[in-house]
KEKE-238231 format. One line per field, with one value per residue: residue number from 1; chain; x, y, z of N, C-alpha, C in turn. Coordinates in pm, whole numbers. Atoms other than C-alpha are relative to their C-alpha. Last residue first. Example, Ala and Ser with C-alpha at 12.3 -4.5 7.8 and 13.67 -1.06 7.14 Angstrom:
num	c(2, 1)
chaine	c(A, A)
neast	c(-82, 89)
nnorth	c(-119, -119)
nup	c(-6, 0)
caeast	c(1367, 1230)
canorth	c(-106, -450)
caup	c(714, 780)
ceast	c(-77, 90)
cnorth	c(109, 120)
cup	c(73, 0)
END
This chain:
num	c(117, 116, 115, 114, 113, 112, 111, 110, 109, 108, 107, 106, 105, 104, 103, 102, 101, 100, 99, 98, 97, 96, 95, 94, 93, 92, 91, 90, 89, 88, 87, 86, 85, 84, 83, 82, 81, 80, 79, 78, 77, 76, 75, 74, 73, 72, 71, 70, 69, 68, 67, 66, 65, 64, 63, 62, 61, 60, 59, 58, 57, 56, 55, 54, 53, 52, 51, 50, 49, 48, 47, 46, 45, 44, 43, 42, 41, 40, 39, 38, 37, 36, 35, 34, 33, 32, 31, 30, 29, 28, 27, 26, 25, 24, 23, 22, 21, 20, 19, 18, 17, 16, 15, 14, 13, 12, 11, 10, 9, 8, 7, 6, 5, 4, 3, 2, 1)
chaine	c(A, A, A, A, A, A, A, A, A, A, A, A, A, A, A, A, A, A, A, A, A, A, A, A, A, A, A, A, A, A, A, A, A, A, A, A, A, A, A, A, A, A, A, A, A, A, A, A, A, A, A, A, A, A, A, A, A, A, A, A, A, A, A, A, A, A, A, A, A, A, A, A, A, A, A, A, A, A, A, A, A, A, A, A, A, A, A, A, A, A, A, A, A, A, A, A, A, A, A, A, A, A, A, A, A, A, A, A, A, A, A, A, A, A, A, A, A)
neast	c(20, 40, 148, 37, 26, 111, 137, 36, 38, 124, 130, 7, 13, 162, 106, 37, 56, 61, -78, 26, -102, -122, -123, -87, 108, 68, -68, -60, 161, -37, -163, -20, 86, -52, -73, 69, 31, -113, -60, 93, 4, -142, 56, 99, -59, 0, 184, 32, 110, 110, -68, -88, 63, -84, 53, -53, 27, 123, 102, 120, -80, 6, 140, 66, -19, 113, 159, 28, -6, -139, -39, 121, -31, -82, -115, -104, -46, -79, 55, -38, -32, 29, 62, 92, 127, 105, -9, 116, 25, -64, 87, 164, -3, 7, 115, 71, -87, 112, 16, -67, -164, -104, -115, -76, -152, -135, -138, -64, 35, 104, 107, 44, 164, 34, 83, 9, 104)
nnorth	c(137, 5, 16, -128, -71, 93, -19, -188, 5, 50, -123, -95, 59, 72, -171, -67, 71, -122, -90, 55, 150, -74, 78, -86, -34, 70, -14, -141, -68, 72, 4, -180, 5, 40, -105, -148, 92, 47, -137, -45, 84, -16, -117, -46, -123, -90, -57, -173, -54, 68, 20, 127, 130, 43, 103, 52, 143, 5, 52, -72, -137, 28, 15, -144, -85, 10, -11, -141, -80, -40, 65, -74, -159, -49, -38, 80, 178, 72, 112, 61, 140, 102, 165, 62, -16, -124, 27, 9, -111, -146, 8, -22, -146, -42, -35, -165, -24, 10, 146, 71, 59, 119, -12, 113, -48, 98, -133, 96, -72, -42, 81, -49, -67, -58, -103, -3, -97)
nup	c(-27, -82, 108, 12, -98, -59, 53, -90, -167, 9, 73, -96, -117, 38, 17, -109, -69, -67, -113, -138, -38, -67, 36, 23, 20, 144, 50, 91, 58, 93, 55, 15, 95, 114, -20, 93, 110, 97, -9, 135, 104, 94, 16, 150, 5, -134, -66, -1, 14, 119, 111, -23, 28, 69, 26, 143, -7, 92, -55, 13, -45, -147, -42, 49, -84, -162, -37, 41, -84, -23, -148, -82, 15, -74, 93, -83, -4, 68, 45, 85, 16, -137, 26, -93, 30, -26, -180, -68, 90, -37, -119, 68, 18, -99, -42, -50, -122, -126, -62, 139, -66, 81, 17, 131, 29, 9, 92, 13, 179, 6, -26, -122, -22, -235, -22, -123, -64)
caeast	c(-66, 25, 316, 650, 807, 772, 953, 1247, 1276, 1264, 1539, 1745, 1751, 1759, 2102, 2179, 2146, 2329, 2580, 2281, 2255, 1953, 1670, 1434, 1147, 1394, 1542, 1269, 1039, 1403, 1383, 1004, 1012, 1336, 1159, 846, 1075, 1228, 913, 728, 1026, 1080, 658, 687, 952, 768, 642, 1022, 1046, 1326, 1512, 1343, 1311, 1547, 1425, 1689, 1548, 1740, 1896, 2188, 2481, 2261, 2217, 2590, 2686, 2461, 2622, 2979, 2942, 2796, 2417, 2261, 2562, 2561, 2229, 1967, 1689, 1584, 1353, 1501, 1333, 1340, 1517, 1527, 1595, 1916, 2087, 2010, 2373, 2502, 2257, 2408, 2742, 2661, 2524, 2860, 2984, 2720, 2914, 2901, 2662, 2413, 2124, 1768, 1546, 1188, 891, 637, 444, 418, 669, 955, 1151, 1531, 1696, 2034, 2121)
canorth	c(6697, 7014, 7016, 7225, 6934, 6725, 7031, 7059, 6638, 6663, 6902, 6684, 6371, 6588, 6759, 6372, 6213, 6514, 6268, 6095, 6299, 6495, 6369, 6602, 6270, 6014, 6227, 6385, 6038, 5867, 6108, 6139, 5734, 5772, 6030, 5829, 5453, 5673, 5811, 5480, 5322, 5607, 5607, 5231, 5163, 4884, 4774, 4713, 4407, 4187, 4233, 4426, 4754, 4989, 5284, 5517, 5778, 6112, 6223, 6420, 6213, 5909, 5977, 6073, 5762, 5558, 5668, 5625, 5288, 5167, 5097, 5359, 5300, 4939, 4887, 4730, 4926, 5275, 5519, 5809, 6001, 6318, 6524, 6914, 7052, 7171, 6814, 6778, 6866, 6619, 6307, 6381, 6364, 5989, 5926, 5958, 5580, 5447, 5596, 5896, 6064, 6278, 6419, 6462, 6624, 6563, 6754, 6427, 6678, 6455, 6200, 6456, 6292, 6249, 6077, 5958, 5923)
caup	c(5973, 5813, 5623, 5791, 5932, 5619, 5441, 5697, 5678, 5292, 5277, 5504, 5328, 4974, 5137, 5202, 4882, 4706, 4582, 4421, 4129, 4086, 3809, 3962, 3998, 4046, 4345, 4447, 4506, 4686, 4906, 4995, 5041, 5244, 5496, 5470, 5569, 5837, 6017, 5973, 6197, 6389, 6541, 6491, 6790, 6997, 6672, 6530, 6701, 6595, 6966, 7250, 7244, 7473, 7652, 7778, 8033, 8011, 8338, 8170, 8346, 8260, 7917, 7857, 8061, 7830, 7526, 7637, 7705, 7413, 7419, 7102, 6847, 6939, 6808, 7069, 6947, 7073, 7277, 7443, 7718, 7863, 7604, 7677, 7339, 7451, 7454, 7078, 6935, 7175, 7013, 6693, 6867, 6982, 6639, 6549, 6588, 6373, 6036, 5821, 6008, 5867, 6114, 6079, 6347, 6357, 6459, 6614, 6770, 7102, 7047, 6913, 6721, 6727, 6320, 6231, 5910)
ceast	c(-146, -4, -71, -139, -115, -47, -123, -91, -49, -54, -151, -78, -44, -28, -148, -24, -61, -97, -51, 96, 60, 74, 124, 103, 113, -52, 59, 118, 142, -106, 42, 129, -12, -70, 63, 120, -100, -19, 122, 87, -67, 7, 144, 23, -55, 75, 24, -140, 9, -152, -99, -2, 65, -120, 9, -92, 15, -13, -108, -142, -123, 21, -42, -172, -50, 56, -111, -119, -5, 23, 143, 42, -84, 20, 123, 118, 121, -10, 107, -29, 47, 22, -18, -38, -42, -144, -83, -32, -137, -71, 44, -32, -108, -5, 8, -120, -6, 52, -74, 11, 61, 117, 110, 128, 116, 94, 99, 80, 22, -55, -135, -153, -91, -176, -75, -135, -48)
cnorth	c(14, -125, 42, -19, 121, 62, -80, -24, 156, -13, -44, 141, 139, -46, -39, 150, 120, -81, 120, 23, -1, -116, 59, -68, 168, 115, -60, -70, 137, 81, -44, 29, 172, -33, -62, 102, 181, -56, -31, 125, 67, -96, 12, 98, 63, 127, 60, 44, 127, 37, -59, -44, -119, -111, -110, -110, -74, -161, 7, -23, 176, 80, 24, -27, 125, 84, -2, 111, 190, 69, -5, -127, 78, 120, 22, 42, 7, -129, -10, -149, -50, -102, -64, -148, -89, -15, 145, 44, 30, 130, 135, 22, 82, 203, 9, 8, 172, 50, 3, -156, -90, -24, -76, 10, -117, 56, -118, 97, -28, 74, 53, -104, 4, 17, -24, 91, -31)
cup	c(-31, 1, 130, -83, 26, 143, 81, -89, 22, 144, -6, -50, 121, 144, -13, 11, 145, 52, 31, 111, 96, 19, 83, -47, -90, -22, -150, -70, -47, -165, -102, -91, -112, -121, -128, -12, -114, -131, -104, -19, -113, -78, -104, 5, -132, -52, 60, 6, -45, 54, -92, -175, -48, -64, -101, -2, -131, 38, -95, 36, -57, 84, 132, 50, -26, 130, 106, -59, 27, 122, 29, 189, 116, -19, 95, -59, 67, -5, -133, -43, -125, 0, 120, 12, 143, -40, 35, 151, 53, -51, 83, 99, -82, -6, 184, 42, 25, 90, 108, 59, -90, 104, -64, 28, -81, -54, -6, -126, -84, -164, -10, -20, 82, -124, 148, 15, 135)
END
């Protein structure tokens, strides 16, 4: 899965992807959100020619973090950890089969977005 997080409100959008090459398509779904800046690591799905052209064409600033420094992208790292922790807890506590893992991640994102901070 890939997550997009609003830096101001911390509202999160989660998209399920079968492989890393689908991140670009997930970003296309968000274009109506008026994205100004994307911060990512140096993974191949974020630095390929197609993705970079898309960002520059839409006037989106792309910030890359340094190698082996998850601290520079701590909001996303922490959010992903929180999503996975709650997802695992729901799967375990409710005896949900593992093939529903994706739907549980989407549900957890929905619930966290609606919890008061």
